[in-house]
Backbone as CSV, one residue per row, in Angstrom:
resi,resn,N_x,N_y,N_z,CA_x,CA_y,CA_z,C_x,C_y,C_z
1,MET,-0.009,4.862,-4.573,-1.095,3.779,-4.801,-0.514,2.761,-5.849
2,LEU,-0.907,1.603,-5.665,-0.192,0.492,-6.311,-1.353,-0.458,-6.891
3,ASP,-1.362,-1.001,-8.066,-2.378,-1.800,-8.450,-1.897,-3.248,-8.333
4,ARG,-2.574,-4.252,-7.974,-2.413,-5.529,-7.755,-1.862,-6.350,-9.117
5,SER,-2.860,-5.810,-10.097,-2.569,-6.274,-11.225,-2.011,-5.382,-12.510
6,MET,-0.602,-5.605,-12.651,-0.131,-4.705,-13.876,0.548,-5.483,-14.722
7,PRO,0.865,-4.713,-16.030,1.643,-5.637,-16.957,3.020,-5.790,-16.635
8,VAL,3.775,-7.050,-17.222,5.028,-7.241,-16.821,5.492,-7.738,-15.480
9,VAL,5.238,-6.821,-14.428,5.140,-7.522,-12.999,3.909,-7.250,-12.269
10,ASP,3.698,-8.076,-11.477,2.490,-8.012,-10.536,2.591,-7.034,-9.385
11,GLY,1.757,-6.610,-8.555,1.906,-5.721,-7.658,2.321,-6.363,-6.497
12,PHE,2.144,-7.699,-6.172,2.871,-8.403,-5.338,4.327,-8.373,-5.355
13,SER,4.991,-8.545,-6.118,6.234,-8.468,-6.777,6.728,-6.920,-6.334
14,VAL,6.109,-6.220,-6.851,6.424,-4.618,-6.598,6.515,-4.406,-4.986
15,LEU,5.555,-4.689,-4.369,5.503,-4.769,-2.864,6.629,-5.245,-2.264
16,ARG,6.882,-6.505,-2.743,8.216,-7.281,-1.939,9.702,-6.467,-2.501
17,MET,9.550,-5.827,-3.785,10.821,-5.138,-4.208,11.000,-3.865,-3.250
18,ILE,10.003,-3.283,-3.148,9.830,-1.956,-2.499,10.346,-2.328,-0.857
19,ARG,9.762,-3.118,-0.274,9.906,-3.322,1.107,11.187,-4.085,1.304
20,SER,11.868,-4.719,0.324,13.138,-5.287,0.613,14.431,-4.330,0.227
21,SER,13.847,-3.003,-0.219,15.021,-1.884,-0.838,16.016,-1.518,0.491
22,ASP,17.093,-1.354,-0.207,18.436,-0.993,0.809,18.083,0.404,1.273
23,SER,17.250,1.220,0.826,16.623,2.356,1.087,15.685,2.582,2.079
24,PRO,16.198,2.863,3.444,15.034,2.754,4.601,13.838,3.598,4.183
25,GLU,14.155,4.792,3.509,12.986,5.706,3.341,11.999,5.012,2.205
26,LEU,12.551,4.618,1.179,11.730,3.814,0.233,10.918,2.385,0.960
27,ALA,11.584,1.782,1.843,11.301,0.640,2.387,10.170,0.820,3.271
28,SER,10.263,2.191,3.923,8.955,2.584,4.890,7.884,3.279,3.987
29,THR,7.932,3.543,2.724,6.875,4.471,2.050,5.609,3.692,2.213
30,PRO,4.443,4.256,2.786,3.288,4.003,2.788,3.046,3.480,1.343
31,ILE,2.030,2.430,1.390,1.591,1.857,-0.154,0.085,1.470,0.036
32,ILE,-0.510,2.103,-0.561,-2.087,1.619,-0.959,-2.344,0.952,-2.098
33,VAL,-2.918,-0.325,-1.989,-3.036,-1.120,-3.166,-4.429,-0.931,-3.363
34,LEU,-4.671,-0.585,-4.719,-6.129,-0.248,-5.025,-6.171,-0.962,-6.245
35,THR,-7.294,-1.799,-6.571,-7.370,-2.923,-7.554,-8.821,-3.022,-7.711
36,ALA,-9.122,-3.166,-9.224,-10.553,-3.675,-9.809,-10.549,-5.115,-9.603
37,LEU,-9.500,-5.650,-9.688,-9.291,-7.152,-9.905,-9.188,-7.899,-8.414
38,ALA,-10.090,-7.743,-7.610,-10.120,-8.174,-6.217,-10.437,-9.732,-6.273
39,MET,-9.649,-10.477,-5.712,-9.817,-12.034,-5.530,-9.704,-12.349,-3.957
40,LYS,-10.400,-13.619,-3.852,-10.264,-13.898,-2.465,-8.729,-14.081,-2.148
41,GLY,-8.585,-13.923,-0.801,-7.311,-13.921,-0.312,-6.212,-12.742,-0.681
42,ASP,-6.555,-11.938,-1.894,-5.875,-11.025,-2.391,-5.287,-10.071,-1.089
43,ARG,-6.334,-9.376,-0.349,-5.898,-8.573,0.759,-4.890,-9.109,1.665
44,GLU,-5.162,-10.366,2.119,-3.854,-10.804,3.132,-2.690,-10.927,2.371
45,ARG,-2.469,-11.510,1.061,-1.481,-11.591,0.202,-0.777,-10.198,0.167
46,CYS,-1.488,-9.190,-0.151,-1.024,-7.644,-0.165,-0.497,-7.404,1.135
47,MET,-1.207,-7.561,2.242,-0.608,-7.044,3.465,0.655,-7.829,3.807
48,ALA,0.707,-9.101,3.557,1.775,-10.069,3.966,2.923,-9.589,3.107
49,ALA,2.748,-8.964,1.970,3.919,-8.546,0.957,4.368,-7.067,1.392
50,GLY,3.500,-6.512,2.476,3.954,-5.233,2.876,3.291,-3.930,2.597
51,ALA,1.901,-4.170,2.064,1.140,-3.170,1.793,0.687,-2.574,3.019
52,SER,0.316,-1.165,2.788,-0.190,-0.403,4.032,-1.487,-0.379,4.028
53,GLU,-2.334,-0.596,3.051,-3.596,-0.681,2.815,-4.121,-1.288,1.856
54,TYR,-5.133,-1.887,1.794,-5.791,-2.851,0.345,-7.258,-2.272,0.266
55,LEU,-7.451,-1.678,-0.813,-8.877,-1.211,-1.018,-9.388,-1.743,-2.652
56,ALA,-10.521,-2.421,-2.727,-10.962,-2.962,-3.950,-11.979,-1.801,-4.609
57,LYS,-11.875,-1.551,-5.740,-12.693,-0.777,-6.373,-14.211,-1.577,-6.709
58,PRO,-15.163,-0.707,-6.507,-15.220,0.681,-6.621,-15.001,1.206,-5.313
59,VAL,-14.188,2.172,-4.946,-13.846,2.585,-3.508,-14.443,4.148,-3.633
60,LYS,-15.076,4.469,-2.429,-15.539,5.668,-2.184,-14.580,6.637,-1.718
61,LEU,-14.555,7.885,-2.038,-13.484,8.975,-1.614,-13.315,8.812,-0.287
62,GLN,-14.351,8.798,0.489,-14.289,9.015,1.880,-13.437,7.890,2.629
63,GLN,-13.757,6.683,2.010,-12.874,5.469,2.111,-11.459,5.690,2.010
64,LEU,-11.046,6.105,1.073,-9.688,6.513,0.579,-9.105,7.449,1.443
65,ASP,-9.956,8.602,1.763,-9.413,9.557,2.534,-9.257,8.930,3.993
66,GLN,-10.047,8.290,4.509,-9.820,7.740,5.791,-8.404,6.634,6.041
67,SER,-8.476,6.085,4.890,-7.227,5.147,4.859,-5.844,5.898,4.827
68,ILE,-5.781,7.127,3.913,-4.710,7.975,4.195,-4.709,8.423,5.324
69,ARG,-5.639,9.009,5.888,-5.377,9.815,7.265,-4.950,8.787,8.278
70,ARG,-5.237,7.459,8.252,-4.834,6.636,9.237,-3.430,6.200,9.159
71,ILE,-3.129,5.928,8.038,-1.562,5.908,7.452,-0.789,7.016,7.829
72,MET,-1.200,8.096,7.572,-0.398,9.230,8.085,-0.284,9.463,9.617
73,ASP,-1.456,9.091,10.276,-1.606,9.137,11.825,-0.238,8.089,12.344
74,MET,-0.521,6.904,11.787,0.610,5.865,12.267,1.932,6.312,11.979
75,ALA,2.034,7.004,10.884,3.502,7.247,10.682,3.941,8.522,11.481
76,LEU,3.263,9.393,11.736,3.326,10.454,12.781,3.635,9.861,14.183
77,GLN,2.772,8.857,14.668,3.072,8.282,15.908,4.222,7.339,16.015
78,ARG,4.803,7.033,14.866,6.096,6.257,14.849,7.454,7.275,14.830
79,GLY,7.021,8.636,14.670,7.912,9.553,14.688,8.600,9.578,12.994
80,SER,7.869,9.328,12.168,8.485,9.523,10.843,8.361,10.926,10.224
81,PRO,9.453,11.171,9.780,9.515,12.541,9.300,8.304,12.828,8.010
82,GLN,7.850,13.882,8.102,6.886,14.348,7.224,7.558,14.727,5.775
83,ARG,6.811,14.170,4.462,7.516,14.481,3.428,6.584,15.854,2.689
84,ARG,7.570,16.515,2.045,6.794,17.610,1.337,6.988,17.636,0.026
């Protein structure tokens, strides 16, 4: 998980760095952005920067669980290897 608002570098920049990585494994790692500082347009900006999901706090455990399951299902459908 990644927060949209962090000291030194913002979550948008981190997303872009990870997604542009030379490592295919790193570049395809699912990323859920979880933030308490939700602003209009952030979801779209995060998804455009490469987020797999965007959740604003307060988030219910069931919502987080559903997001993780959806991302894992998509990864399995693409044939991505499971991590241990």
